[in-house]
N, CA, C and O atoms as a Tripos MOL2 file, in Angstrom:
@<TRIPOS>MOLECULE
protein
  296   295    74     0     0
PROTEIN
NO_CHARGES

@<TRIPOS>ATOM
      1 N         166.8730  100.2450    2.7870 N.3       1 MET1
      2 CA        167.5970  100.5070    1.4890 C.3       1 MET1
      3 C         168.9700  100.0170    1.7200 C.2       1 MET1
      4 O         169.5350  100.3540    2.7600 O.2       1 MET1
      5 N         169.5050   99.3370    0.9560 N.am      2 SER2
      6 CA        170.8580   98.7950    1.2730 C.3       2 SER2
      7 C         172.0710   99.9280    0.9580 C.2       2 SER2
      8 O         171.9040  100.9050    0.2280 O.2       2 SER2
      9 N         173.1930   99.6310    1.5850 N.am      3 HIS3
     10 CA        174.3710  100.4580    1.2320 C.3       3 HIS3
     11 C         174.5180  100.6790   -0.2340 C.2       3 HIS3
     12 O         174.5760  101.8210   -0.6900 O.2       3 HIS3
     13 N         174.5820   99.5680   -1.0170 N.am      4 ASP4
     14 CA        174.7560   99.7950   -2.5700 C.3       4 ASP4
     15 C         173.3800  100.5050   -3.1190 C.2       4 ASP4
     16 O         173.5260  101.2840   -4.0610 O.2       4 ASP4
     17 N         172.3930  100.3520   -2.7360 N.am      5 GLN5
     18 CA        171.2190  100.9690   -3.3650 C.3       5 GLN5
     19 C         171.1940  102.5880   -3.0560 C.2       5 GLN5
     20 O         170.8050  103.4650   -3.8290 O.2       5 GLN5
     21 N         171.7720  102.7710   -1.5660 N.am      6 ARG6
     22 CA        171.8380  104.2090   -1.3670 C.3       6 ARG6
     23 C         172.8590  104.9370   -2.3940 C.2       6 ARG6
     24 O         172.5960  105.9890   -2.9760 O.2       6 ARG6
     25 N         174.1910  104.1310   -2.5380 N.am      7 LEU7
     26 CA        175.1140  104.8740   -3.4690 C.3       7 LEU7
     27 C         174.4560  104.8390   -4.9510 C.2       7 LEU7
     28 O         174.5920  105.8280   -5.6720 O.2       7 LEU7
     29 N         173.8880  103.9320   -5.3130 N.am      8 VAL8
     30 CA        173.1490  104.1410   -6.6330 C.3       8 VAL8
     31 C         172.1940  105.2050   -6.7300 C.2       8 VAL8
     32 O         172.1630  105.8640   -7.7690 O.2       8 VAL8
     33 N         171.3480  105.4820   -5.7130 N.am      9 TYR9
     34 CA        170.5240  106.6190   -5.6460 C.3       9 TYR9
     35 C         171.2800  107.8530   -5.7720 C.2       9 TYR9
     36 O         170.9530  108.7190   -6.5830 O.2       9 TYR9
     37 N         172.4700  107.9840   -4.8510 N.am     10 MET10
     38 CA        173.1100  109.1640   -4.8670 C.3      10 MET10
     39 C         173.8200  109.4690   -6.1840 C.2      10 MET10
     40 O         173.8100  110.6170   -6.6290 O.2      10 MET10
     41 N         174.5160  108.3400   -6.8980 N.am     11 ALA11
     42 CA        175.1490  108.5270   -7.9920 C.3      11 ALA11
     43 C         174.0120  109.0270   -9.1770 C.2      11 ALA11
     44 O         174.2980  109.9470   -9.9430 O.2      11 ALA11
     45 N         172.8400  108.4000   -9.2360 N.am     12 ASN12
     46 CA        171.8290  108.7790  -10.2450 C.3      12 ASN12
     47 C         171.4270  110.0950   -9.8190 C.2      12 ASN12
     48 O         171.0560  110.7270  -10.8090 O.2      12 ASN12
     49 N         171.3480  110.7570   -8.7840 N.am     13 GLN13
     50 CA        170.8910  112.0520   -8.4720 C.3      13 GLN13
     51 C         172.0240  113.0050   -8.9980 C.2      13 GLN13
     52 O         171.7320  114.1110   -9.4540 O.2      13 GLN13
     53 N         173.3320  112.5560   -8.9290 N.am     14 ILE14
     54 CA        174.3980  113.4570   -9.2910 C.3      14 ILE14
     55 C         174.2950  113.4310  -10.9270 C.2      14 ILE14
     56 O         174.4810  114.4510  -11.5920 O.2      14 ILE14
     57 N         174.0120  112.2940  -11.4450 N.am     15 GLY15
     58 CA        173.8270  112.3530  -12.8550 C.3      15 GLY15
     59 C         172.6110  113.0080  -13.4820 C.2      15 GLY15
     60 O         172.6760  113.4340  -14.6360 O.2      15 GLY15
     61 N         171.4510  113.1070  -12.7240 N.am     16 SER16
     62 CA        170.4750  113.8840  -12.9740 C.3      16 SER16
     63 C         170.7210  115.5220  -12.9610 C.2      16 SER16
     64 O         170.1370  116.2750  -13.7390 O.2      16 SER16
     65 N         171.4850  115.8750  -12.1600 N.am     17 PHE17
     66 CA        171.8950  117.2230  -12.0180 C.3      17 PHE17
     67 C         172.9670  117.5710  -13.2340 C.2      17 PHE17
     68 O         172.8720  118.6710  -13.7780 O.2      17 PHE17
     69 N         173.7960  116.8090  -13.5790 N.am     18 PHE18
     70 CA        174.6380  117.0610  -14.9260 C.3      18 PHE18
     71 C         174.1020  116.5860  -16.1380 C.2      18 PHE18
     72 O         174.7210  116.8980  -17.1550 O.2      18 PHE18
     73 N         173.0750  115.8920  -16.2550 N.am     19 ARG19
     74 CA        172.5500  115.6010  -17.4630 C.3      19 ARG19
     75 C         172.1750  116.6110  -18.5380 C.2      19 ARG19
     76 O         172.1810  116.3590  -19.7430 O.2      19 ARG19
     77 N         171.8460  117.7820  -17.9870 N.am     20 SER20
     78 CA        171.5610  118.7640  -18.9640 C.3      20 SER20
     79 C         172.7360  119.4680  -19.7200 C.2      20 SER20
     80 O         172.5740  120.1600  -20.7260 O.2      20 SER20
     81 N         173.8830  119.2210  -19.1460 N.am     21 GLN21
     82 CA        175.2030  119.7280  -19.8600 C.3      21 GLN21
     83 C         175.5860  118.8020  -21.1430 C.2      21 GLN21
     84 O         176.5980  119.0710  -21.7900 O.2      21 GLN21
     85 N         174.9230  117.9290  -21.4210 N.am     22 GLY22
     86 CA        175.4760  117.0660  -22.5860 C.3      22 GLY22
     87 C         176.2140  115.9900  -22.0930 C.2      22 GLY22
     88 O         176.7800  116.0990  -21.0050 O.2      22 GLY22
     89 N         176.2910  114.8450  -22.8270 N.am     23 ASP23
     90 CA        177.0250  113.6260  -22.3310 C.3      23 ASP23
     91 C         178.4200  113.7470  -21.9380 C.2      23 ASP23
     92 O         178.8350  113.1160  -20.9660 O.2      23 ASP23
     93 N         179.2610  114.5990  -22.6990 N.am     24 ASP24
     94 CA        180.7360  114.4740  -22.4320 C.3      24 ASP24
     95 C         180.9480  115.3480  -21.1410 C.2      24 ASP24
     96 O         181.7450  115.0120  -20.2650 O.2      24 ASP24
     97 N         180.1980  116.4700  -21.0790 N.am     25 LYS25
     98 CA        180.4060  117.2710  -19.8870 C.3      25 LYS25
     99 C         179.9200  116.6920  -18.5670 C.2      25 LYS25
    100 O         180.4880  116.8040  -17.4800 O.2      25 LYS25
    101 N         178.6180  115.9650  -18.8670 N.am     26 ALA26
    102 CA        178.0180  115.2360  -17.8520 C.3      26 ALA26
    103 C         178.8180  114.1410  -17.2060 C.2      26 ALA26
    104 O         178.8250  113.9780  -15.9860 O.2      26 ALA26
    105 N         179.5910  113.2860  -18.1750 N.am     27 VAL27
    106 CA        180.2200  112.3020  -17.4640 C.3      27 VAL27
    107 C         181.5370  112.7770  -16.7760 C.2      27 VAL27
    108 O         182.0010  112.1910  -15.7980 O.2      27 VAL27
    109 N         182.0940  113.8430  -17.3300 N.am     28 HIS28
    110 CA        183.1480  114.4200  -16.7300 C.3      28 HIS28
    111 C         182.8140  115.0840  -15.2900 C.2      28 HIS28
    112 O         183.5360  114.9160  -14.3070 O.2      28 HIS28
    113 N         181.7040  115.8090  -15.2880 N.am     29 GLY29
    114 CA        181.0280  116.2470  -13.9610 C.3      29 GLY29
    115 C         180.8910  115.3240  -12.8340 C.2      29 GLY29
    116 O         181.2990  115.4480  -11.6790 O.2      29 GLY29
    117 N         180.1180  114.1960  -13.4950 N.am     30 ILE30
    118 CA        179.8190  113.1230  -12.3430 C.3      30 ILE30
    119 C         181.0410  112.5700  -11.9140 C.2      30 ILE30
    120 O         181.2350  112.5550  -10.6980 O.2      30 ILE30
    121 N         181.9060  112.1110  -12.6610 N.am     31 ALA31
    122 CA        183.1790  111.4430  -12.3640 C.3      31 ALA31
    123 C         183.8610  112.3810  -11.2300 C.2      31 ALA31
    124 O         184.1910  111.9180  -10.1380 O.2      31 ALA31
    125 N         184.0530  113.8050  -11.6020 N.am     32 GLU32
    126 CA        184.7340  114.7410  -10.8870 C.3      32 GLU32
    127 C         184.1400  114.8700   -9.5250 C.2      32 GLU32
    128 O         184.8010  114.8760   -8.4860 O.2      32 GLU32
    129 N         182.8300  114.9750   -9.6070 N.am     33 HIS33
    130 CA        182.1220  115.0340   -8.3090 C.3      33 HIS33
    131 C         182.3960  113.8430   -7.3730 C.2      33 HIS33
    132 O         182.7060  114.0050   -6.1920 O.2      33 HIS33
    133 N         182.2700  112.6600   -7.9480 N.am     34 ILE34
    134 CA        182.5550  111.6040   -7.0830 C.3      34 ILE34
    135 C         183.9770  111.3470   -6.4630 C.2      34 ILE34
    136 O         184.2190  110.8410   -5.3670 O.2      34 ILE34
    137 N         184.9040  111.8260   -7.4510 N.am     35 ASN35
    138 CA        186.1540  111.7630   -7.0140 C.3      35 ASN35
    139 C         186.5310  112.8420   -5.8090 C.2      35 ASN35
    140 O         187.3150  112.5340   -4.9110 O.2      35 ASN35
    141 N         185.9860  113.9450   -5.8740 N.am     36 LYS36
    142 CA        186.1330  115.0570   -5.0780 C.3      36 LYS36
    143 C         185.3520  114.9600   -3.7320 C.2      36 LYS36
    144 O         185.7970  115.4480   -2.6930 O.2      36 LYS36
    145 N         184.1250  114.2800   -3.8120 N.am     37 PHE37
    146 CA        183.2000  114.3940   -2.4910 C.3      37 PHE37
    147 C         183.0180  112.9680   -1.9990 C.2      37 PHE37
    148 O         182.6030  112.8450   -0.8460 O.2      37 PHE37
    149 N         183.2470  111.9720   -2.6440 N.am     38 TRP38
    150 CA        182.9170  110.6420   -2.1500 C.3      38 TRP38
    151 C         184.3030  110.1680   -1.2330 C.2      38 TRP38
    152 O         185.4200  110.5430   -1.5910 O.2      38 TRP38
    153 N         184.1520  109.4960   -0.2820 N.am     39 ASN39
    154 CA        185.4200  109.0100    0.2480 C.3      39 ASN39
    155 C         185.7120  107.9780   -0.4270 C.2      39 ASN39
    156 O         184.8520  107.5660   -1.2050 O.2      39 ASN39
    157 N         187.1030  107.2070   -0.3200 N.am     40 PRO40
    158 CA        187.7170  106.1690   -1.0410 C.3      40 PRO40
    159 C         186.6320  104.8400   -0.9700 C.2      40 PRO40
    160 O         186.3610  104.1760   -1.9700 O.2      40 PRO40
    161 N         186.1150  104.5960    0.2630 N.am     41 ARG41
    162 CA        185.3030  103.4970    0.5220 C.3      41 ARG41
    163 C         184.0930  103.5090   -0.5140 C.2      41 ARG41
    164 O         183.7850  102.5920   -1.2760 O.2      41 ARG41
    165 N         183.4290  104.8400   -0.3660 N.am     42 MET42
    166 CA        182.2640  104.9430   -1.3270 C.3      42 MET42
    167 C         182.4600  104.7650   -2.7980 C.2      42 MET42
    168 O         181.6590  104.2270   -3.5630 O.2      42 MET42
    169 N         183.7030  105.3190   -3.1250 N.am     43 ARG43
    170 CA        184.0650  105.1380   -4.5630 C.3      43 ARG43
    171 C         184.2450  103.8120   -4.8810 C.2      43 ARG43
    172 O         183.6750  103.3250   -5.8570 O.2      43 ARG43
    173 N         185.0950  103.0640   -4.0520 N.am     44 SER44
    174 CA        185.3950  101.6040   -4.1270 C.3      44 SER44
    175 C         183.9520  100.8390   -4.2730 C.2      44 SER44
    176 O         183.8000  100.0000   -5.1600 O.2      44 SER44
    177 N         183.0510  101.1240   -3.4860 N.am     45 ALA45
    178 CA        181.7160  100.3450   -3.4640 C.3      45 ALA45
    179 C         180.9540  100.5140   -4.6280 C.2      45 ALA45
    180 O         180.4050   99.5530   -5.1660 O.2      45 ALA45
    181 N         180.8600  101.8900   -5.1490 N.am     46 ILE46
    182 CA        180.0570  102.1200   -6.4050 C.3      46 ILE46
    183 C         180.7480  101.6270   -7.4720 C.2      46 ILE46
    184 O         180.0050  101.2540   -8.3800 O.2      46 ILE46
    185 N         182.0920  101.4780   -7.7060 N.am     47 LEU47
    186 CA        182.9060  100.9030   -8.6810 C.3      47 LEU47
    187 C         182.7030   99.4670   -8.8060 C.2      47 LEU47
    188 O         182.5140   98.9000   -9.8820 O.2      47 LEU47
    189 N         182.7530   98.8270   -7.5250 N.am     48 ALA48
    190 CA        182.3980   97.2690   -7.3860 C.3      48 ALA48
    191 C         180.9000   96.8960   -7.8690 C.2      48 ALA48
    192 O         180.6340   95.8740   -8.5010 O.2      48 ALA48
    193 N         179.9760   97.8610   -7.4850 N.am     49 HIS49
    194 CA        178.7210   97.6010   -7.7990 C.3      49 HIS49
    195 C         178.5930   97.6570   -9.4560 C.2      49 HIS49
    196 O         178.0240   96.7760  -10.1010 O.2      49 HIS49
    197 N         179.1910   98.7930  -10.0210 N.am     50 TRP50
    198 CA        179.2510   98.7730  -11.3440 C.3      50 TRP50
    199 C         179.7500   97.5610  -12.1160 C.2      50 TRP50
    200 O         179.1570   97.0780  -13.0810 O.2      50 TRP50
    201 N         181.0310   97.0590  -11.5460 N.am     51 GLU51
    202 CA        181.5500   96.1130  -12.1210 C.3      51 GLU51
    203 C         180.8190   94.7240  -12.0260 C.2      51 GLU51
    204 O         181.0240   93.8270  -12.8430 O.2      51 GLU51
    205 N         179.9420   94.6150  -10.9570 N.am     52 ALA52
    206 CA        179.1350   93.5490  -10.9070 C.3      52 ALA52
    207 C         177.8920   93.6580  -11.7200 C.2      52 ALA52
    208 O         176.9970   92.8380  -11.5150 O.2      52 ALA52
    209 N         177.7440   94.5900  -12.6250 N.am     53 GLY53
    210 CA        176.5850   94.6750  -13.5130 C.3      53 GLY53
    211 C         175.9030   96.0670  -13.2970 C.2      53 GLY53
    212 O         175.1310   96.4430  -14.1800 O.2      53 GLY53
    213 N         176.0900   96.7780  -12.3280 N.am     54 GLY54
    214 CA        175.5380   98.0000  -12.1490 C.3      54 GLY54
    215 C         174.1210   98.3970  -12.1910 C.2      54 GLY54
    216 O         173.6870   99.4610  -12.6330 O.2      54 GLY54
    217 N         173.3090   97.2270  -11.5810 N.am     55 GLU55
    218 CA        172.0260   97.1960  -11.4010 C.3      55 GLU55
    219 C         171.5620   98.5610  -10.8600 C.2      55 GLU55
    220 O         171.9710   99.0060   -9.7870 O.2      55 GLU55
    221 N         170.7190   99.1800  -11.6290 N.am     56 GLY56
    222 CA        170.0050  100.4810  -11.1990 C.3      56 GLY56
    223 C         170.5610  101.7480  -11.6030 C.2      56 GLY56
    224 O         169.8580  102.7570  -11.5500 O.2      56 GLY56
    225 N         171.8780  101.7980  -12.0420 N.am     57 LEU57
    226 CA        172.6640  103.0760  -12.5930 C.3      57 LEU57
    227 C         172.1420  103.4410  -13.7870 C.2      57 LEU57
    228 O         171.9050  102.6040  -14.6580 O.2      57 LEU57
    229 N         171.9010  104.8010  -13.9490 N.am     58 ASN58
    230 CA        171.4460  105.4790  -15.0920 C.3      58 ASN58
    231 C         172.6550  105.2890  -16.1770 C.2      58 ASN58
    232 O         173.8310  105.1710  -15.8330 O.2      58 ASN58
    233 N         172.2220  105.2760  -17.4820 N.am     59 PRO59
    234 CA        173.4540  105.0990  -18.5370 C.3      59 PRO59
    235 C         174.3650  106.1670  -18.4740 C.2      59 PRO59
    236 O         175.5310  105.9360  -18.7920 O.2      59 PRO59
    237 N         174.0210  107.3550  -18.1010 N.am     60 ILE60
    238 CA        175.0900  108.5520  -18.1190 C.3      60 ILE60
    239 C         175.8750  108.2590  -16.7470 C.2      60 ILE60
    240 O         177.0410  108.6310  -16.6150 O.2      60 ILE60
    241 N         175.3040  107.6940  -15.9090 N.am     61 VAL61
    242 CA        176.3480  107.2970  -14.6640 C.3      61 VAL61
    243 C         177.2250  106.2520  -14.9280 C.2      61 VAL61
    244 O         178.3950  106.3160  -14.5490 O.2      61 VAL61
    245 N         176.7320  105.1780  -15.6120 N.am     62 ARG62
    246 CA        177.5550  103.9290  -16.2540 C.3      62 ARG62
    247 C         178.6770  104.7380  -16.8650 C.2      62 ARG62
    248 O         179.8320  104.4150  -16.5860 O.2      62 ARG62
    249 N         178.4520  105.7390  -17.6590 N.am     63 LYS63
    250 CA        179.7010  106.1000  -18.4990 C.3      63 LYS63
    251 C         180.6750  106.7480  -17.6230 C.2      63 LYS63
    252 O         181.8840  106.6010  -17.8050 O.2      63 LYS63
    253 N         180.1590  107.5060  -16.6150 N.am     64 ALA64
    254 CA        180.9810  108.0630  -15.5500 C.3      64 ALA64
    255 C         181.8580  107.1030  -14.8910 C.2      64 ALA64
    256 O         183.0240  107.3980  -14.6290 O.2      64 ALA64
    257 N         181.2810  105.8120  -14.5730 N.am     65 MET65
    258 CA        182.0570  104.8940  -13.9200 C.3      65 MET65
    259 C         183.2850  104.5700  -14.8930 C.2      65 MET65
    260 O         184.4160  104.4070  -14.4350 O.2      65 MET65
    261 N         183.0400  104.4980  -16.0720 N.am     66 THR66
    262 CA        184.2510  104.0960  -16.9770 C.3      66 THR66
    263 C         185.1690  105.2630  -16.9320 C.2      66 THR66
    264 O         186.3610  105.0490  -17.1550 O.2      66 THR66
    265 N         184.7890  106.4100  -16.6840 N.am     67 ALA67
    266 CA        185.7660  107.4640  -16.7430 C.3      67 ALA67
    267 C         186.5220  107.3920  -15.3640 C.2      67 ALA67
    268 O         187.7200  107.6710  -15.3180 O.2      67 ALA67
    269 N         185.8090  107.0090  -14.2170 N.am     68 LEU68
    270 CA        186.4110  106.8120  -12.9410 C.3      68 LEU68
    271 C         187.4740  105.7630  -13.0750 C.2      68 LEU68
    272 O         188.4740  105.9630  -12.3850 O.2      68 LEU68
    273 N         187.4640  104.6970  -13.8140 N.am     69 ARG69
    274 CA        188.3190  103.6300  -13.9980 C.3      69 ARG69
    275 C         189.6890  104.0450  -14.7790 C.2      69 ARG69
    276 O         190.6640  103.2930  -14.7630 O.2      69 ARG69
    277 N         189.6930  105.0560  -15.3320 N.am     70 LYS70
    278 CA        190.9210  105.4970  -16.1850 C.3      70 LYS70
    279 C         192.0410  105.8510  -15.1690 C.2      70 LYS70
    280 O         191.7520  106.3310  -14.0730 O.2      70 LYS70
    281 N         193.2130  105.6300  -15.5120 N.am     71 PRO71
    282 CA        194.4770  105.9500  -14.7260 C.3      71 PRO71
    283 C         194.3680  107.4370  -14.4920 C.2      71 PRO71
    284 O         194.0000  108.2930  -15.2970 O.2      71 PRO71
    285 N         194.8180  107.6110  -13.0380 N.am     72 GLY72
    286 CA        194.8220  109.2770  -12.9780 C.3      72 GLY72
    287 C         193.5690  109.7450  -12.6220 C.2      72 GLY72
    288 O         193.4880  110.9640  -12.4660 O.2      72 GLY72
    289 N         192.5070  109.0400  -12.4440 N.am     73 SER73
    290 CA        191.3130  109.7440  -12.3110 C.3      73 SER73
    291 C         190.7850  109.6440  -10.7740 C.2      73 SER73
    292 O         189.7680  110.2140  -10.3780 O.2      73 SER73
    293 N         191.6020  108.8600   -9.9990 N.am     74 HIS74
    294 CA        191.4050  108.7240   -8.6240 C.3      74 HIS74
    295 C         192.1910  109.7200   -7.7530 C.2      74 HIS74
    296 O         192.0870  109.6830   -6.5270 O.2      74 HIS74
@<TRIPOS>BOND
     1     1     2 1
     2     2     3 1
     3     3     4 2
     4     3     5 am
     5     5     6 1
     6     6     7 1
     7     7     8 2
     8     7     9 am
     9     9    10 1
    10    10    11 1
    11    11    12 2
    12    11    13 am
    13    13    14 1
    14    14    15 1
    15    15    16 2
    16    15    17 am
    17    17    18 1
    18    18    19 1
    19    19    20 2
    20    19    21 am
    21    21    22 1
    22    22    23 1
    23    23    24 2
    24    23    25 am
    25    25    26 1
    26    26    27 1
    27    27    28 2
    28    27    29 am
    29    29    30 1
    30    30    31 1
    31    31    32 2
    32    31    33 am
    33    33    34 1
    34    34    35 1
    35    35    36 2
    36    35    37 am
    37    37    38 1
    38    38    39 1
    39    39    40 2
    40    39    41 am
    41    41    42 1
    42    42    43 1
    43    43    44 2
    44    43    45 am
    45    45    46 1
    46    46    47 1
    47    47    48 2
    48    47    49 am
    49    49    50 1
    50    50    51 1
    51    51    52 2
    52    51    53 am
    53    53    54 1
    54    54    55 1
    55    55    56 2
    56    55    57 am
    57    57    58 1
    58    58    59 1
    59    59    60 2
    60    59    61 am
    61    61    62 1
    62    62    63 1
    63    63    64 2
    64    63    65 am
    65    65    66 1
    66    66    67 1
    67    67    68 2
    68    67    69 am
    69    69    70 1
    70    70    71 1
    71    71    72 2
    72    71    73 am
    73    73    74 1
    74    74    75 1
    75    75    76 2
    76    75    77 am
    77    77    78 1
    78    78    79 1
    79    79    80 2
    80    79    81 am
    81    81    82 1
    82    82    83 1
    83    83    84 2
    84    83    85 am
    85    85    86 1
    86    86    87 1
    87    87    88 2
    88    87    89 am
    89    89    90 1
    90    90    91 1
    91    91    92 2
    92    91    93 am
    93    93    94 1
    94    94    95 1
    95    95    96 2
    96    95    97 am
    97    97    98 1
    98    98    99 1
    99    99   100 2
   100    99   101 am
   101   101   102 1
   102   102   103 1
   103   103   104 2
   104   103   105 am
   105   105   106 1
   106   106   107 1
   107   107   108 2
   108   107   109 am
   109   109   110 1
   110   110   111 1
   111   111   112 2
   112   111   113 am
   113   113   114 1
   114   114   115 1
   115   115   116 2
   116   115   117 am
   117   117   118 1
   118   118   119 1
   119   119   120 2
   120   119   121 am
   121   121   122 1
   122   122   123 1
   123   123   124 2
   124   123   125 am
   125   125   126 1
   126   126   127 1
   127   127   128 2
   128   127   129 am
   129   129   130 1
   130   130   131 1
   131   131   132 2
   132   131   133 am
   133   133   134 1
   134   134   135 1
   135   135   136 2
   136   135   137 am
   137   137   138 1
   138   138   139 1
   139   139   140 2
   140   139   141 am
   141   141   142 1
   142   142   143 1
   143   143   144 2
   144   143   145 am
   145   145   146 1
   146   146   147 1
   147   147   148 2
   148   147   149 am
   149   149   150 1
   150   150   151 1
   151   151   152 2
   152   151   153 am
   153   153   154 1
   154   154   155 1
   155   155   156 2
   156   155   157 am
   157   157   158 1
   158   158   159 1
   159   159   160 2
   160   159   161 am
   161   161   162 1
   162   162   163 1
   163   163   164 2
   164   163   165 am
   165   165   166 1
   166   166   167 1
   167   167   168 2
   168   167   169 am
   169   169   170 1
   170   170   171 1
   171   171   172 2
   172   171   173 am
   173   173   174 1
   174   174   175 1
   175   175   176 2
   176   175   177 am
   177   177   178 1
   178   178   179 1
   179   179   180 2
   180   179   181 am
   181   181   182 1
   182   182   183 1
   183   183   184 2
   184   183   185 am
   185   185   186 1
   186   186   187 1
   187   187   188 2
   188   187   189 am
   189   189   190 1
   190   190   191 1
   191   191   192 2
   192   191   193 am
   193   193   194 1
   194   194   195 1
   195   195   196 2
   196   195   197 am
   197   197   198 1
   198   198   199 1
   199   199   200 2
   200   199   201 am
   201   201   202 1
   202   202   203 1
   203   203   204 2
   204   203   205 am
   205   205   206 1
   206   206   207 1
   207   207   208 2
   208   207   209 am
   209   209   210 1
   210   210   211 1
   211   211   212 2
   212   211   213 am
   213   213   214 1
   214   214   215 1
   215   215   216 2
   216   215   217 am
   217   217   218 1
   218   218   219 1
   219   219   220 2
   220   219   221 am
   221   221   222 1
   222   222   223 1
   223   223   224 2
   224   223   225 am
   225   225   226 1
   226   226   227 1
   227   227   228 2
   228   227   229 am
   229   229   230 1
   230   230   231 1
   231   231   232 2
   232   231   233 am
   233   233   234 1
   234   234   235 1
   235   235   236 2
   236   235   237 am
   237   237   238 1
   238   238   239 1
   239   239   240 2
   240   239   241 am
   241   241   242 1
   242   242   243 1
   243   243   244 2
   244   243   245 am
   245   245   246 1
   246   246   247 1
   247   247   248 2
   248   247   249 am
   249   249   250 1
   250   250   251 1
   251   251   252 2
   252   251   253 am
   253   253   254 1
   254   254   255 1
   255   255   256 2
   256   255   257 am
   257   257   258 1
   258   258   259 1
   259   259   260 2
   260   259   261 am
   261   261   262 1
   262   262   263 1
   263   263   264 2
   264   263   265 am
   265   265   266 1
   266   266   267 1
   267   267   268 2
   268   267   269 am
   269   269   270 1
   270   270   271 1
   271   271   272 2
   272   271   273 am
   273   273   274 1
   274   274   275 1
   275   275   276 2
   276   275   277 am
   277   277   278 1
   278   278   279 1
   279   279   280 2
   280   279   281 am
   281   281   282 1
   282   282   283 1
   283   283   284 2
   284   283   285 am
   285   285   286 1
   286   286   287 1
   287   287   288 2
   288   287   289 am
   289   289   290 1
   290   290   291 1
   291   291   292 2
   292   291   293 am
   293   293   294 1
   294   294   295 1
   295   295   296 2
@<TRIPOS>SUBSTRUCTURE
     1 MET1         2 RESIDUE 1 A MET
     2 SER2         6 RESIDUE 1 A SER
     3 HIS3        10 RESIDUE 1 A HIS
     4 ASP4        14 RESIDUE 1 A ASP
     5 GLN5        18 RESIDUE 1 A GLN
     6 ARG6        22 RESIDUE 1 A ARG
     7 LEU7        26 RESIDUE 1 A LEU
     8 VAL8        30 RESIDUE 1 A VAL
     9 TYR9        34 RESIDUE 1 A TYR
    10 MET10       38 RESIDUE 1 A MET
    11 ALA11       42 RESIDUE 1 A ALA
    12 ASN12       46 RESIDUE 1 A ASN
    13 GLN13       50 RESIDUE 1 A GLN
    14 ILE14       54 RESIDUE 1 A ILE
    15 GLY15       58 RESIDUE 1 A GLY
    16 SER16       62 RESIDUE 1 A SER
    17 PHE17       66 RESIDUE 1 A PHE
    18 PHE18       70 RESIDUE 1 A PHE
    19 ARG19       74 RESIDUE 1 A ARG
    20 SER20       78 RESIDUE 1 A SER
    21 GLN21       82 RESIDUE 1 A GLN
    22 GLY22       86 RESIDUE 1 A GLY
    23 ASP23       90 RESIDUE 1 A ASP
    24 ASP24       94 RESIDUE 1 A ASP
    25 LYS25       98 RESIDUE 1 A LYS
    26 ALA26      102 RESIDUE 1 A ALA
    27 VAL27      106 RESIDUE 1 A VAL
    28 HIS28      110 RESIDUE 1 A HIS
    29 GLY29      114 RESIDUE 1 A GLY
    30 ILE30      118 RESIDUE 1 A ILE
    31 ALA31      122 RESIDUE 1 A ALA
    32 GLU32      126 RESIDUE 1 A GLU
    33 HIS33      130 RESIDUE 1 A HIS
    34 ILE34      134 RESIDUE 1 A ILE
    35 ASN35      138 RESIDUE 1 A ASN
    36 LYS36      142 RESIDUE 1 A LYS
    37 PHE37      146 RESIDUE 1 A PHE
    38 TRP38      150 RESIDUE 1 A TRP
    39 ASN39      154 RESIDUE 1 A ASN
    40 PRO40      158 RESIDUE 1 A PRO
    41 ARG41      162 RESIDUE 1 A ARG
    42 MET42      166 RESIDUE 1 A MET
    43 ARG43      170 RESIDUE 1 A ARG
    44 SER44      174 RESIDUE 1 A SER
    45 ALA45      178 RESIDUE 1 A ALA
    46 ILE46      182 RESIDUE 1 A ILE
    47 LEU47      186 RESIDUE 1 A LEU
    48 ALA48      190 RESIDUE 1 A ALA
    49 HIS49      194 RESIDUE 1 A HIS
    50 TRP50      198 RESIDUE 1 A TRP
    51 GLU51      202 RESIDUE 1 A GLU
    52 ALA52      206 RESIDUE 1 A ALA
    53 GLY53      210 RESIDUE 1 A GLY
    54 GLY54      214 RESIDUE 1 A GLY
    55 GLU55      218 RESIDUE 1 A GLU
    56 GLY56      222 RESIDUE 1 A GLY
    57 LEU57      226 RESIDUE 1 A LEU
    58 ASN58      230 RESIDUE 1 A ASN
    59 PRO59      234 RESIDUE 1 A PRO
    60 ILE60      238 RESIDUE 1 A ILE
    61 VAL61      242 RESIDUE 1 A VAL
    62 ARG62      246 RESIDUE 1 A ARG
    63 LYS63      250 RESIDUE 1 A LYS
    64 ALA64      254 RESIDUE 1 A ALA
    65 MET65      258 RESIDUE 1 A MET
    66 THR66      262 RESIDUE 1 A THR
    67 ALA67      266 RESIDUE 1 A ALA
    68 LEU68      270 RESIDUE 1 A LEU
    69 ARG69      274 RESIDUE 1 A ARG
    70 LYS70      278 RESIDUE 1 A LYS
    71 PRO71      282 RESIDUE 1 A PRO
    72 GLY72      286 RESIDUE 1 A GLY
    73 SER73      290 RESIDUE 1 A SER
    74 HIS74      294 RESIDUE 1 A HIS
């Protein structure tokens, strides 16, 4: 499993955990979790993967990537 594939797997697992809270809360929870617990290199890598098409990312995680891109979210 490549580094990007591992990050996609991890992000999707986080997404699965938060999915039951509804889209708005899930997007916020996913973005907050990644901001709090992933180091800057991991965040940069998952954002770069998303910007390159985001292959393998679940739809709710894709929405969270958008939230991560907002000013003040890092």
